[in-house]
C-alpha positions in Angstrom: 1.6 0.8 -5.1 -0.2 -0.5 -8.1 -0.3 -4.1 -6.8 -1.4 -3.5 -3.2 -5.0 -2.5 -3.9 -5.6 -5.9 -5.5 -3.2 -8.1 -3.5 -3.3 -8.2 0.3 0.1 -9.0 1.8 0.8 -11.5 4.5 2.1 -8.7 6.8 1.2 -5.0 6.7 3.2 -2.0 7.8 1.4 0.9 9.5 2.2 4.6 9.2 4.7 4.3 12.1 6.6 1.5 10.4 5.3 -1.2 12.7 4.5 -4.7 11.4 0.8 -5.5 11.9 -1.4 -8.4 10.8 -2.4 -8.8 7.2 -3.4 -12.1 5.7 -1.2 -13.6 8.5 -2.4 -12.9 12.0 0.7 -14.2 13.8 4.3 -15.1 12.9 7.4 -16.3 14.7 11.0 -16.9 13.8 12.4 -20.0 15.4 15.2 -19.7 18.0 17.8 -20.9 15.5 16.5 -18.4 12.9 15.9 -21.2 10.3 12.1 -21.6 10.2 9.4 -19.0 10.0 5.9 -19.9 11.1 2.7 -18.0 10.2 -0.9 -18.4 11.3 -3.3 -17.4 8.5 -6.5 -15.4 8.6 -9.6 -17.5 8.5 -12.6 -16.9 6.2 -10.7 -15.0 3.4 -11.5 -15.7 -0.2 -9.9 -14.5 -3.4 -11.7 -12.3 -6.0 -12.4 -15.3 -8.2 -14.0 -17.2 -5.3 -11.0 -19.4 -4.5 -10.2 -20.1 -0.8 -7.3 -18.4 0.9 -5.3 -21.1 2.8 -1.9 -22.5 3.3 -1.8 -24.2 -0.1 -2.5 -20.8 -1.8 0.4 -19.2 0.1 2.7 -22.1 -0.8 1.7 -21.8 -4.5 2.4 -18.1 -4.6 5.8 -18.3 -2.8 6.9 -21.3 -4.9 6.2 -19.3 -8.0 8.0 -16.2 -6.6 11.1 -18.4 -6.0 11.5 -19.4 -9.6 14.6 -18.0 -11.3 12.6 -16.0 -13.8 10.6 -14.3 -11.1 11.5 -10.7 -10.2 11.1 -11.7 -6.6 13.4 -14.6 -6.6 16.3 -12.7 -5.2 14.2 -11.5 -2.2 13.0 -15.0 -1.5 16.2 -16.9 -2.2 16.5 -17.6 1.5 13.3 -19.7 1.5 14.3 -23.3 0.8 10.8 -24.9 1.0 7.3 -23.9 1.9 5.3 -26.3 4.1 1.5 -26.1 4.3 1.3 -27.5 7.9 -2.5 -27.4 7.9 -5.0 -25.1 6.1 -4.2 -22.1 8.5 -0.5 -22.7 9.2 2.5 -22.2 6.9 6.1 -22.9 7.8 9.0 -21.5 5.7 12.2 -23.5 5.9 15.2 -21.2 5.3 18.7 -21.6 4.0 19.9 -18.6 6.0 18.8 -16.6 9.0 15.4 -15.0 8.5 15.2 -11.8 10.6 14.3 -9.8 7.5 11.3 -11.9 6.6 8.6 -9.6 8.1 9.9 -6.8 5.9 10.0 -9.0 2.8 6.5 -10.4 3.4 5.1 -6.9 3.8 6.0 -6.0 0.2 5.5 -7.7 -3.1 7.1 -10.9 -1.8 4.2 -11.3 0.6 1.3 -10.5 -1.8 -0.7 -13.7 -2.4 -2.2 -14.5 -5.8 -5.3 -16.7 -6.3 -4.2 -20.3 -6.9 -6.5 -20.4 -9.9 -4.8 -17.4 -11.5 -1.2 -17.8 -10.4 -0.1 -19.5 -13.6 -2.3 -17.4 -16.0 -0.3 -15.8 -18.8 -2.6 -12.8 -18.6 -2.0 -12.2 -14.8 -0.2 -8.9 -15.5 -3.3 -7.3 -17.0 -5.9 -9.3 -15.0 -4.6 -9.6 -11.5 -6.6 -11.7 -9.0 -5.8 -11.3 -5.3 -7.6 -11.1 -1.9 -7.3 -7.3 -1.7 -10.1 -4.6 -1.4 -10.0 -3.5 -5.0 -10.3 -5.0 -8.5 -8.8 -3.6 -11.7 -11.6 -2.4 -14.0 -9.5 -0.7 -16.7 -5.8 -0.4 -17.6 -3.9 1.6 -20.2 -0.5 3.0 -20.4 0.0 5.5 -17.6 -3.4 4.9 -15.9 -5.1 2.2 -13.8 -8.6 2.3 -12.4 -9.8 0.2 -9.5 -13.3 -0.4 -8.0 -14.1 -1.9 -4.6 -14.6 -5.7 -4.4 -17.6 -6.4 -2.2 -16.3 -9.8 -1.0 -13.3 -8.3 0.8 -12.8 -9.8 4.2 -12.5 -6.3 5.9 -15.0 -4.4 3.7 -15.9 -2.0 6.6 -12.4 -0.5 6.4 -12.8 0.5 2.7 -14.1 4.0 2.1 -13.4 5.1 -1.5 -15.5 3.1 -4.0 -13.2 3.9 -6.9 -9.5 4.8 -7.2 -7.7 6.0 -10.3 -3.9 6.1 -10.5 -2.3 8.3 -13.1 1.4 8.5 -14.1 2.6 12.0 -14.9 6.3 12.4 -15.5 6.3 16.2 -15.4 6.5 17.7 -11.9 4.7 20.9 -13.0 1.9 19.0 -14.7 1.2 17.1 -11.5 1.1 20.3 -9.6 -1.3 22.0 -12.0 -3.6 18.9 -12.1 -3.8 19.0 -8.3 -4.5 22.7 -8.2 -7.2 22.4 -10.8 -9.0 19.5 -9.0 -8.2 16.9 -11.7 -6.3 15.0 -8.9 -7.1 14.5 -5.3 -3.5 13.7 -4.3 -0.2 13.9 -6.0 3.4 12.9 -5.2 5.4 16.2 -5.5 9.0 17.5 -5.1 10.1 19.2 -1.9 10.7 22.4 -3.9 6.9 22.5 -4.6 5.9 22.3 -0.9 5.5 26.1 -0.4 3.0 26.3 -3.3 0.8 23.6 -1.6 1.0 25.3 1.8 0.0 28.6 0.3 -3.1 27.2 -1.3 -6.4 27.4 0.7 -7.8 24.1 -0.7 -4.7 21.9 -0.4 -2.6 20.5 2.4 0.7 18.7 2.7 1.0 15.1 3.9 4.7 14.5 4.7 5.6 11.0 6.0 9.0 9.6 6.9 10.4 7.5 4.0 13.6 5.7 3.4 14.6 7.2 0.0 18.1 8.8 -0.1 19.6 10.6 -3.0 23.1 9.1 -3.4 26.2 8.6 -5.5 27.0 5.0 -6.2 30.8 4.5 -6.7 32.2 1.7 -8.8 35.2 0.6 -6.7 36.4 -1.5 -9.7 37.4 1.6 -11.5 41.1 2.7 -11.2 41.3 5.5 -8.7 37.9 4.7 -7.1 39.4 1.6 -5.6 41.4 3.9 -3.3 39.5 4.8 -0.1 41.3 8.2 0.0 39.7 9.1 -3.3 36.3 7.9 -2.2 36.6 9.9 1.0 37.7 12.9 -1.0 34.5 12.6 -3.2 32.3 12.6 -0.1 34.1 15.6 1.4 33.7 17.5 -1.8 29.9 17.3 -1.8 28.1 20.4 -0.5 25.1 18.6 0.9 23.7 21.8 2.6 24.1 23.7 -0.6 22.3 21.0 -2.6 19.5 21.0 -0.1 19.2 24.8 -0.2 19.5 25.5 -3.9 18.0 22.4 -5.4 15.5 21.2 -2.8 14.4 24.5 -1.1 15.3 23.0 2.2 13.3 19.8 1.6 16.1 17.2 1.5 17.8 16.4 4.9 21.6 16.4 4.4 23.1 13.1 5.5 26.4 11.1 5.1 24.7 7.9 6.2 21.9 6.0 4.4 19.5 6.0 7.3 18.3 9.4 8.7 17.3 10.1 12.3 14.0 8.4 13.1 14.9 5.1 11.4 16.3 2.3 13.6 19.6 1.8 11.8 20.6 5.5 12.2 23.9 6.0 13.9 23.8 9.0 16.3 26.7 11.5 15.9 28.0 10.1 12.6 27.0 13.1 10.6 28.9 15.3 13.0 32.3 13.6 12.6 35.3 15.1 10.8 34.9 12.8 7.8 31.3 13.9 7.3 31.9 17.6 7.0 32.0 19.5 3.7 35.7 20.2 3.3 37.0 20.8 -0.2 40.6 21.6 1.0 40.9 18.3 2.8 39.4 16.6 -0.3 42.1 18.1 -2.4 44.8 17.0 0.1 43.5 13.4 0.0 43.5 13.4 -3.8 47.1 14.7 -3.7 48.0 12.0 -1.3 46.5 9.4 -3.7 48.6 10.7 -6.5 46.2 13.0 -8.3 46.9 16.7 -8.9 46.7 19.4 -11.5 49.3 17.8 -13.7 47.7 14.3 -13.2 44.0 14.8 -12.6 41.5 12.1 -11.9 39.0 11.8 -14.8 35.5 10.4 -14.0 32.1 10.2 -15.7 29.1 10.9 -13.6 26.0 9.0 -14.9 22.4 10.1 -14.2 19.0 8.9 -15.3 17.2 11.2 -17.7 14.9 12.5 -15.1 15.2 16.3 -14.6 15.5 16.1 -10.8 18.5 13.8 -11.0 20.1 15.5 -13.9 20.1 18.8 -11.9 21.5 16.9 -8.9 24.2 15.4 -11.1 25.2 18.8 -12.5 25.7 20.1 -8.9 27.8 17.0 -8.1 29.9 17.7 -11.2 30.5 21.3 -10.0 31.6 20.0 -6.6 34.0 17.5 -8.1 35.5 19.9 -10.5 36.1 22.4 -7.6 38.5 19.9 -6.1 40.4 19.3 -9.4 38.6 16.2 -10.8 37.9 16.2 -14.5 34.2 15.1 -14.5 31.8 14.7 -17.4 28.1 13.9 -17.4 26.5 10.9 -19.0 22.6 11.0 -19.1 21.1 7.5 -19.4 17.7 6.2 -20.0 16.1 5.5 -16.6 15.6 1.8 -17.4 19.3 1.4 -18.2 20.7 2.7 -14.9 20.0 -0.5 -12.8 21.6 -2.8 -15.5 24.6 -0.5 -15.7 25.1 -0.6 -12.0 24.8 -4.4 -11.8 27.2 -4.8 -14.7 29.7 -2.2 -13.5 29.4 0.0 -16.6 29.8 3.3 -14.8 32.2 5.3 -12.7 29.8 7.3 -10.5 26.0 7.0 -10.7 23.7 9.7 -9.2 20.4 8.0 -8.2 17.9 7.6 -5.5 18.0 4.5 -3.3 15.2 3.1 -1.1 17.5 2.0 1.6 14.8 0.4 3.7 13.2 -1.7 1.0 12.4 -4.5 1.3 14.5 -4.5 4.5 17.4 -2.3 5.7 19.8 -5.3 5.6 18.9 -5.7 1.9 20.7 -2.4 1.3 23.8 -3.6 3.0 23.7 -7.0 1.2 23.3 -5.3 -2.2 25.7 -2.3 -1.9 28.2 -3.1 0.9 29.0 -6.8 0.8 31.3 -8.6 -1.6 29.1 -10.2 -4.3 26.3 -7.7 -3.7 24.1 -7.1 -6.8 24.9 -3.4 -6.7 28.6 -3.8 -5.7 30.3 -4.7 -9.0 33.7 -3.4 -7.8 33.7 -5.9 -4.9 34.0 -3.4 -2.0 34.6 -5.5 1.2 34.8 -4.9 4.9 36.2 -7.8 6.9 33.6 -9.3 9.2 30.7 -7.5 7.4 29.0 -10.8 6.4 29.1 -12.0 10.0 27.5 -8.8 11.2 24.8 -9.0 8.5 24.0 -12.6 9.7 23.8 -11.4 13.3 21.4 -8.7 12.3 19.1 -11.3 10.7 19.1 -13.7 13.6 15.9 -12.1 15.1 12.8 -10.2 14.0 13.2 -7.9 17.0 14.7 -4.5 16.1 16.4 -4.2 19.4 18.3 -7.4 18.7 19.1 -6.3 15.1 20.2 -2.8 15.5 23.6 -3.2 17.3 25.3 -5.6 14.8 23.7 -3.7 11.8 24.9 -0.3 13.0 28.3 -1.9 13.6 28.3 -3.0 9.9 27.3 0.5 8.7 29.9 2.2 10.8 32.7 -0.2 9.6 31.7 0.5 6.0 31.7 4.3 6.6 35.2 4.1 8.1 36.4 2.3 5.0 34.9 5.0 2.7 31.8 3.1 1.3 30.9 2.7 -2.3 27.7 4.7 -1.7 27.9 8.4 -0.9 24.7 9.6 0.7 23.7 13.1 -0.1 20.3 13.9 1.3 16.9 12.3 2.1 14.1 14.1 0.3 11.0 14.9 2.2 8.1 12.7 1.1 5.7 15.4 0.0 2.2 14.5 -1.0 -0.2 17.3 -2.0 -3.7 16.5 -1.0 -7.0 18.3 -1.5 -8.7 19.4 1.7 -11.5 17.1 2.6 -9.6 14.0 1.4 -8.1 12.0 4.3 -7.0 8.5 5.3 -4.1 8.0 2.9 -1.4 6.0 4.7 2.2 6.1 3.4 4.4 3.9 5.7 8.2 4.4 5.7 8.6 1.2 3.8 5.9 -0.9 2.1 2.8 -0.2 0.1 0.6 2.9 0.1 -2.6 2.1 2.0 -5.8 3.2 0.2 -8.5 1.4 2.1 -9.3 4.2 4.4 -9.1 7.0 1.9 -12.2 9.1 1.7 -13.6 12.6 0.9 -14.9 13.8 4.3 -16.9 16.6 2.7 -19.1 14.1 0.8 -19.9 16.8 -1.7 -18.5 15.5 -4.9 -18.5 12.1 -6.4 -15.6 13.0 -8.6 -13.5 13.6 -5.5 -14.5 10.2 -4.1 -12.8 8.6 -7.1 -9.5 9.5 -5.5 -7.2 10.0 -8.6 -3.6 9.7 -7.3 -0.5 10.6 -9.4 3.1 9.7 -9.1 6.1 10.7 -11.2 7.4 8.0 -13.5 10.8 7.8 -11.8 9.3 6.8 -8.5 6.9 4.4 -10.2 9.9 2.7 -11.8 11.7 2.6 -8.4 8.9 0.9 -6.6 7.6 -1.5 -9.2 
């Protein structure tokens, strides 16, 4: 969200999750899935005056493919970038590219000025072709002002945007109520307070975040599917939703909730999806664990209050079926390395299962060799189904093999136990409108405005997010 005001992406995502033109006006995946052609928007310049063309796209993507780039894993399928002519780019791929529209609508598709792409100061002085320029930056706060040379300047309403990081949920709520903020990312449990305020309203858009338990199948005991199934049956998802989220977190046993194309109808109603502590105990007994020989596990959690509370409820659920479970609170920045390196038993976390593409979730968590699958969980044929789901950019072509993959993983007791999908709750001051939050992709600030027109301060549009979500998205 911090990058998108400065950097336009090749492809955009609207509030309904549809891919729409950005810096690229057209795109097409070849019949064999191995080349991806884009037609570029004409007449666009970067904020330093450089021309936007195919060579600029090539330079940015070539940089993103370097091993030291944080985007190299996303763009690893791009073998070479060909500037066919100034307004046409062709990506030659090493594997099927059906996920490319999703990738190019996130950071991987944000194009940097060719004059700035190699600058050592790029992090503090970004130069893109987006509607805003950074005018000040400090720890926890970034201020942007409109750039008059933007190719679609008529769509830009707010002349100034300030983004502020506030880690404390209550502090964000107070700042919104006092008028210090025009909009703030809040917890589902705070929704009622917004709805009861006369000068605030709730904007709640579909998102792909799911609170989950990642299971290290390389740990003795957790390599047994009966144990993993028992863990899932032990989780009181409805209770967690009611008591921790005030009804604002949709219980789910699958990573994609209803409304998202990979969702499997009826899966949440199956026997293996129900909260059933008695059956969980029976499965543990069958796997050789009982009161005399209990299974001992450590549940890790980032040091964010929301996830620590969730972890404590998970601990209570596991102890209720006879598991000896302890809590390990970790620095937030250490949770991802711990998962990659397999230095955990169970990790309570939030996963953006749709980012950058739904198949990325499967590749990372459900396939052997996946970055977040240190235990090597494997379902025969999953790699073939993943490839089939990436053969086309058409969702109707992708959904059948991808749902098949997800169902096979569920039947094998997957290494990710989905708990619930929290409502995406944004508190907004009345009179402020036009903020677009797509299911996946960047927040869209171009159309944000104060329709009352009564206060310049409100026109500045200060926006706040909790530090955990900032870390998850950056």
